[in-house]
C-alpha positions as a printed NumPy array, in Angstrom:
array([[ 92.828, 106.847, 109.426],
       [ 90.795, 106.226, 106.43 ],
       [ 93.08 , 103.739, 104.441],
       [ 93.426, 101.709, 107.535],
       [ 89.512, 101.978, 107.766],
       [ 89.218, 100.116, 104.54 ],
       [ 91.122,  97.17 , 105.42 ],
       [ 89.546,  97.051, 108.943],
       [ 86.077,  97.23 , 107.519],
       [ 86.761,  94.176, 105.489],
       [ 87.076,  92.289, 108.496],
       [ 84.374,  93.867, 110.151],
       [ 81.961,  93.008, 108.03 ],
       [ 82.602,  89.43 , 107.904],
       [ 83.566,  89.285, 111.837],
       [ 80.855,  91.473, 113.393],
       [ 78.37 ,  92.373, 110.676],
       [ 79.96 ,  95.9  , 111.386],
       [ 78.07 ,  97.716, 108.235],
       [ 77.105, 101.061, 110.565],
       [ 80.945, 101.765, 111.364],
       [ 81.907, 101.145, 107.78 ],
       [ 79.254, 103.329, 106.402],
       [ 79.75 , 106.006, 109.275],
       [ 83.844, 106.13 , 108.205],
       [ 83.061, 106.403, 104.428],
       [ 80.522, 109.159, 104.912],
       [ 83.27 , 110.946, 107.225],
       [ 85.928, 110.56 , 104.589],
       [ 83.68 , 111.814, 101.653],
       [ 82.665, 114.825, 103.617],
       [ 86.386, 115.955, 103.986],
       [ 85.886, 116.658, 100.353],
       [ 84.773, 119.906, 101.149],
       [ 87.935, 120.92 , 102.487],
       [ 90.451, 119.042, 100.225],
       [ 91.084, 118.384,  96.652],
       [ 91.156, 114.422,  97.547],
       [ 89.582, 112.656, 100.337],
       [ 91.688, 113.56 , 103.553],
       [ 93.916, 110.826, 105.269],
       [ 92.297, 111.033, 108.716],
       [ 89.128, 112.197, 109.699],
       [ 87.796, 114.094, 111.775],
       [ 91.196, 115.671, 112.208],
       [ 92.638, 119.156, 112.948],
       [ 95.91 , 118.026, 110.908],
       [ 95.328, 118.965, 107.28 ],
       [ 97.274, 115.885, 105.154],
       [ 96.562, 114.505, 102.165],
       [ 98.061, 111.005, 101.56 ],
       [ 96.837, 110.135,  98.082],
       [ 97.003, 106.22 ,  98.452],
       [ 94.463, 106.337, 101.197],
       [ 92.209, 108.703,  99.156],
       [ 92.135, 106.055,  96.428],
       [ 91.133, 103.336,  98.655],
       [ 88.434, 105.353, 100.281],
       [ 86.919, 104.816,  96.922],
       [ 87.613, 101.139,  96.965],
       [ 85.779, 101.002, 100.116],
       [ 82.605, 102.242,  98.642],
       [ 82.106,  99.137,  96.509],
       [ 83.422,  97.159,  99.464],
       [ 80.4  ,  98.421, 101.534],
       [ 77.903,  97.74 ,  98.442],
       [ 79.138,  94.526,  97.797],
       [ 78.616,  93.341, 101.431],
       [ 75.341,  95.254, 101.755],
       [ 73.657,  96.151,  98.816],
       [ 72.656,  99.569,  99.917],
       [ 72.364, 101.002,  96.615],
       [ 70.792, 104.386,  98.36 ],
       [ 74.174, 104.672, 100.045],
       [ 75.859, 104.374,  97.131],
       [ 74.028, 106.828,  95.013],
       [ 74.701, 109.805,  97.966],
       [ 78.234, 108.692,  98.027],
       [ 78.198, 109.026,  94.104],
       [ 79.213, 112.65 ,  94.09 ],
       [ 82.119, 112.076,  96.47 ],
       [ 83.683, 108.878,  94.549],
       [ 83.316, 111.354,  91.169],
       [ 84.73 , 114.173,  92.816],
       [ 87.787, 112.51 ,  94.29 ],
       [ 88.234, 110.684,  91.013],
       [ 87.909, 113.967,  88.998],
       [ 90.314, 116.251,  90.984],
       [ 93.292, 113.525,  90.481],
       [ 92.461, 113.311,  87.158],
       [ 93.501, 117.393,  87.31 ],
       [ 96.651, 116.239,  88.897],
       [ 98.109, 114.254,  86.129],
       [101.528, 114.782,  84.668],
       [102.632, 115.028,  81.152],
       [102.737, 111.329,  81.104],
       [ 99.39 , 110.9  ,  82.024],
       [100.541, 109.809,  85.646],
       [ 98.956, 110.665,  89.126],
       [101.534, 113.501,  90.436],
       [101.056, 115.707,  93.383],
       [103.327, 116.78 ,  96.284],
       [101.438, 114.969,  99.128],
       [102.59 , 112.268, 101.333],
       [102.979, 109.682,  98.632],
       [103.466, 106.658, 101.002],
       [101.912, 103.168, 101.149],
       [104.132, 100.997, 102.908],
       [106.686, 101.351, 105.807],
       [109.574, 100.247, 103.505],
       [112.414, 101.876, 102.026],
       [110.288, 102.691,  98.502],
       [111.167, 105.826,  96.572],
       [108.513, 108.065,  97.478],
       [109.632, 111.243,  98.251],
       [108.711, 112.948,  94.653],
       [105.447, 114.155,  93.55 ],
       [105.22 , 111.223,  90.83 ],
       [105.056, 107.91 ,  92.946],
       [103.949, 104.973,  90.574],
       [101.879, 103.053,  93.34 ],
       [ 99.453, 105.966,  93.564],
       [ 98.205, 105.756,  89.715],
       [ 97.835, 102.037,  90.389],
       [ 95.546, 102.826,  93.443],
       [ 93.705, 105.207,  90.971],
       [ 93.095, 102.493,  88.72 ],
       [ 91.287, 100.328,  91.588],
       [ 89.483, 103.324,  92.62 ],
       [ 88.466, 103.616,  88.816],
       [ 87.264,  99.952,  88.574],
       [ 85.524, 100.169,  91.944],
       [ 83.721, 103.426,  90.852],
       [ 82.555, 101.714,  87.501],
       [ 80.997,  99.046,  89.58 ],
       [ 79.367, 101.62 ,  91.369],
       [ 78.194, 103.49 ,  88.445],
       [ 76.756, 100.181,  86.898],
       [ 74.8  ,  99.582,  90.048],
       [ 73.314, 103.155,  90.092],
       [ 72.458, 102.794,  86.101],
       [ 71.321, 105.41 ,  83.28 ],
       [ 71.949, 108.488,  85.33 ],
       [ 75.824, 107.323,  85.893],
       [ 76.539, 106.481,  82.373],
       [ 78.636, 109.756,  81.213],
       [ 80.733, 109.448,  84.358],
       [ 81.365, 105.815,  83.562],
       [ 82.707, 106.46 ,  80.256],
       [ 84.754, 109.27 ,  81.517],
       [ 85.848, 106.674,  84.236],
       [ 86.805, 104.593,  81.464],
       [ 88.473, 106.715,  79.242],
       [ 90.438, 107.937,  82.501],
       [ 91.7  , 104.443,  83.115],
       [ 92.821, 103.689,  79.859],
       [ 94.992, 106.735,  79.681],
       [ 96.664, 105.799,  83.372],
       [ 97.342, 101.873,  82.223],
       [ 98.648, 103.148,  79.418],
       [101.236, 105.641,  81.061],
       [102.174, 102.978,  84.011],
       [103.02 , 100.412,  81.216],
       [105.374, 102.69 ,  79.573],
       [107.485, 102.813,  82.361],
       [107.936,  98.975,  82.688],
       [111.769,  98.552,  82.975],
       [112.598,  95.289,  80.341],
       [116.024,  94.971,  81.948],
       [114.64 ,  94.823,  86.083],
       [111.576,  93.267,  84.762],
       [109.865,  95.429,  87.377],
       [108.177,  99.186,  87.332],
       [110.177, 101.782,  88.917],
       [108.88 , 103.408,  92.184],
       [108.785, 106.814,  90.541],
       [109.94 , 109.785,  88.629],
       [112.026, 111.861,  90.565],
       [111.037, 115.806,  90.523],
       [114.085, 116.361,  87.978],
       [112.392, 113.843,  85.718],
       [114.999, 111.199,  86.223],
       [113.44 , 107.444,  86.69 ],
       [114.131, 105.873,  89.733],
       [116.321, 102.819,  90.112],
       [114.31 , 101.395,  92.955],
       [112.022,  98.614,  92.377],
       [109.491,  97.238,  94.754],
       [107.023,  94.286,  95.108],
       [104.076,  96.68 ,  95.539],
       [103.933,  97.886,  91.964],
       [103.725,  94.283,  90.754],
       [101.22 ,  92.878,  93.206],
       [ 98.738,  95.964,  92.435],
       [ 99.575,  95.829,  88.834],
       [ 98.19 ,  92.2  ,  88.907],
       [ 95.567,  93.058,  91.633],
       [ 93.931,  95.669,  89.367],
       [ 94.521,  94.436,  85.836],
       [ 97.094,  96.573,  85.019],
       [100.24 ,  94.966,  83.738],
       [100.481,  94.176,  80.172],
       [100.212,  90.545,  79.214],
       [103.758,  89.957,  77.939],
       [105.14 ,  91.399,  81.56 ],
       [102.452,  89.243,  83.621],
       [104.906,  86.504,  84.335],
       [107.718,  88.687,  85.67 ],
       [105.49 ,  90.378,  88.169],
       [103.961,  86.848,  89.187],
       [107.406,  86.326,  89.995],
       [108.209,  89.26 ,  91.917],
       [105.194,  88.626,  94.154],
       [105.909,  85.069,  94.566],
       [109.861,  84.952,  94.758],
       [111.377,  88.876,  94.623],
       [114.536,  89.087,  93.412],
       [117.617,  90.462,  95.309],
       [117.233,  94.179,  95.81 ],
       [113.812,  94.76 ,  95.478],
       [112.064,  96.506,  98.085],
       [109.518,  93.579,  99.683],
       [106.155,  94.161, 101.439],
       [106.879,  95.42 , 105.151],
       [103.505,  96.098, 106.879],
       [100.487,  94.007, 107.664],
       [ 98.605,  96.848, 105.576],
       [100.244,  96.44 , 102.576],
       [100.437,  92.918, 103.227],
       [ 96.873,  92.725, 102.539],
       [ 97.092,  94.103,  98.971],
       [ 99.985,  91.298,  98.556],
       [ 97.292,  88.587,  99.757],
       [ 94.582,  90.184,  97.67 ],
       [ 96.688,  89.605,  94.591],
       [ 97.659,  86.101,  95.509],
       [ 94.319,  85.079,  96.256],
       [ 93.252,  86.551,  92.559],
       [ 95.715,  84.794,  90.956],
       [ 94.78 ,  81.47 ,  92.811],
       [ 97.776,  81.17 ,  95.204],
       [ 95.783,  80.582,  98.162],
       [ 98.379,  78.281,  99.809],
       [100.878,  81.139,  99.385],
       [ 98.757,  83.189, 101.52 ],
       [ 98.206,  80.776, 104.315],
       [102.063,  80.253, 104.18 ],
       [102.672,  83.411, 104.563],
       [100.717,  84.003, 107.586],
       [102.152,  81.324, 109.02 ],
       [105.282,  82.425, 108.777],
       [105.197,  86.167, 109.688],
       [102.41 ,  85.618, 112.34 ],
       [103.925,  82.582, 113.991],
       [106.878,  84.926, 114.995],
       [104.227,  87.268, 116.666],
       [102.729,  84.194, 118.82 ],
       [105.999,  82.789, 119.496],
       [107.428,  86.263, 121.232]])
């Protein structure tokens, strides 16, 4: 599972130095673009399925690998996959400029409102993949400059489209836009912590997004799985709330230890 591989690689790097495993996983997933318009969600596989969140987290994993290893040769090899994945994503934009496609649009095992083409967390994860790609492009240098300029333009388009949907009354982003054009009434923690993690949220809404992360209001869908929780923790760490990360780990994992 490609999204899981991104999370697991970070622990594999630091606990076991498992750079070969991460490189192999990134390569297998990148090769799936010979078969799919976006990186496949599990590879190799006989099940044809695209899970966009995993496709975009694959892009983040390319930067993770370079950040840990400094392997410029591999970044150059992966660049064509990185750009193909994101150019094809751009081709799936709706009229608002958001990523929109009829795939398996999940991120977490929670009651998020995701059974629609346009799901906001996907666009936020595209921004995360763009940021990772821009960093990789800077490593590659002159030959990637045109691609980087295109990435920065696409990022600005996405961020504007995402922030246009901020609900000032609920002080949160909606989960999705339904296929009939109505905006979802469901709000989740996930869009707030992803918007903070990837520097998407408008400055005037940042305090509300932080509040959603630290103290989600009644009725807001909370993070539900260790997979998605890692992105909550990344956002908390970025914001300087290290104690909140430790407290959350203690609260949640202690229950498993007790059991």
